[in-house]
Legacy VTK file of the C-alpha trace (Angstrom):
# vtk DataFile Version 3.0
C-alpha trace
ASCII
DATASET POLYDATA
POINTS 125 float
-64.377 -110.575 -64.332
-63.046 -107.047 -63.759
-63.461 -107.511 -59.990
-60.654 -110.045 -59.933
-56.982 -109.390 -60.388
-56.113 -112.628 -62.152
-57.891 -114.208 -65.128
-59.221 -117.741 -64.872
-56.563 -119.851 -66.496
-55.142 -123.286 -65.985
-53.222 -123.391 -62.740
-51.708 -125.817 -60.297
-55.049 -126.637 -58.636
-56.319 -128.301 -61.807
-53.347 -130.637 -62.046
-53.955 -134.342 -61.267
-54.227 -135.203 -57.593
-51.853 -137.990 -56.570
-54.497 -139.493 -54.275
-56.983 -140.229 -57.051
-56.660 -143.215 -59.321
-57.980 -143.624 -62.815
-61.254 -145.435 -63.305
-59.523 -147.963 -65.528
-57.248 -149.114 -62.692
-58.087 -151.710 -60.055
-61.025 -153.466 -61.630
-63.191 -155.043 -58.948
-65.921 -157.623 -59.008
-69.234 -156.052 -57.945
-67.633 -152.634 -57.470
-70.026 -150.432 -55.534
-68.088 -147.152 -55.691
-70.196 -144.266 -56.986
-68.183 -141.062 -56.483
-66.069 -139.851 -59.382
-63.757 -136.912 -59.907
-63.948 -135.015 -63.172
-60.561 -133.401 -63.871
-59.420 -130.740 -66.314
-62.672 -128.803 -66.388
-62.412 -125.324 -67.921
-61.785 -122.859 -65.085
-64.533 -120.561 -66.392
-67.149 -123.323 -66.074
-69.835 -122.595 -63.490
-71.784 -125.103 -61.441
-74.847 -124.325 -63.561
-72.886 -125.041 -66.750
-71.667 -128.344 -65.287
-75.184 -129.408 -64.279
-76.487 -128.439 -67.728
-73.734 -130.499 -69.384
-74.552 -133.530 -67.209
-78.217 -133.217 -68.171
-77.505 -132.646 -71.863
-75.393 -135.812 -71.936
-78.188 -137.896 -70.384
-77.117 -137.960 -66.729
-79.656 -135.491 -65.331
-81.195 -138.068 -62.987
-78.054 -140.170 -62.503
-76.437 -138.131 -59.717
-77.390 -136.950 -56.240
-74.386 -134.743 -55.449
-72.097 -132.433 -57.436
-69.302 -130.371 -55.909
-67.359 -127.870 -58.033
-64.777 -126.116 -55.805
-64.442 -122.384 -56.449
-61.476 -120.079 -55.862
-63.429 -117.052 -54.658
-60.421 -114.738 -54.787
-60.079 -115.395 -58.541
-63.748 -116.024 -59.266
-63.316 -119.317 -61.070
-63.407 -123.053 -60.377
-60.319 -125.100 -59.560
-60.569 -127.324 -62.638
-62.176 -130.394 -61.087
-65.502 -131.561 -59.683
-66.843 -134.473 -57.662
-69.965 -136.250 -58.874
-71.747 -138.949 -56.887
-73.873 -141.214 -59.049
-77.019 -142.758 -57.558
-76.060 -146.235 -58.774
-72.729 -147.858 -59.661
-74.385 -149.144 -62.846
-74.012 -145.620 -64.313
-70.212 -145.684 -63.980
-69.340 -147.329 -67.347
-71.526 -144.990 -69.408
-70.471 -141.921 -67.391
-66.823 -142.783 -67.949
-67.401 -143.504 -71.644
-69.117 -140.134 -72.033
-66.815 -137.879 -70.018
-63.333 -139.445 -70.056
-61.871 -137.578 -73.023
-64.752 -135.077 -73.184
-63.894 -131.714 -74.730
-67.201 -130.316 -76.072
-67.488 -127.620 -73.422
-69.557 -125.056 -75.270
-66.840 -122.465 -74.700
-63.292 -122.047 -75.947
-61.043 -124.474 -74.083
-58.381 -126.982 -75.024
-58.940 -128.996 -71.848
-59.795 -132.678 -72.096
-61.726 -134.153 -69.177
-60.379 -137.139 -67.289
-62.583 -139.219 -65.010
-61.036 -140.784 -61.909
-62.307 -142.313 -58.705
-62.616 -140.091 -55.705
-60.021 -141.932 -53.650
-60.693 -140.200 -50.333
-64.477 -140.291 -50.022
-67.170 -142.424 -51.629
-70.927 -142.078 -51.644
-73.374 -139.398 -50.607
-72.894 -140.128 -46.904
-69.166 -139.380 -47.134
LINES 1 126
125 0 1 2 3 4 5 6 7 8 9 10 11 12 13 14 15 16 17 18 19 20 21 22 23 24 25 26 27 28 29 30 31 32 33 34 35 36 37 38 39 40 41 42 43 44 45 46 47 48 49 50 51 52 53 54 55 56 57 58 59 60 61 62 63 64 65 66 67 68 69 70 71 72 73 74 75 76 77 78 79 80 81 82 83 84 85 86 87 88 89 90 91 92 93 94 95 96 97 98 99 100 101 102 103 104 105 106 107 108 109 110 111 112 113 114 115 116 117 118 119 120 121 122 123 124
């Protein structure tokens, strides 16, 4: 961490994105969306920590894509990640597990929120 001038703390990039909508909104019959956004992740979380958490919570084989944007100038993530699940059937249990999640394994007061990725959906996107 000494290589970076600013510590990894909550910042504007981890604030909710106006383009995303909560999973609870717009219920659809036979919804086939599979890409979710996990918000309010601790900024010190690494991609490896995120993948470990997904596996520990029973979703190790449920996804085919994970993107955790990193601010390389500060050396920490931006507080959100995109996860594409291999089947829409995983959505209810994923949301039940991670919407409100706060057992990060490191000191953080952040509470995860799960929203749809409003811009892109699916692995092909």
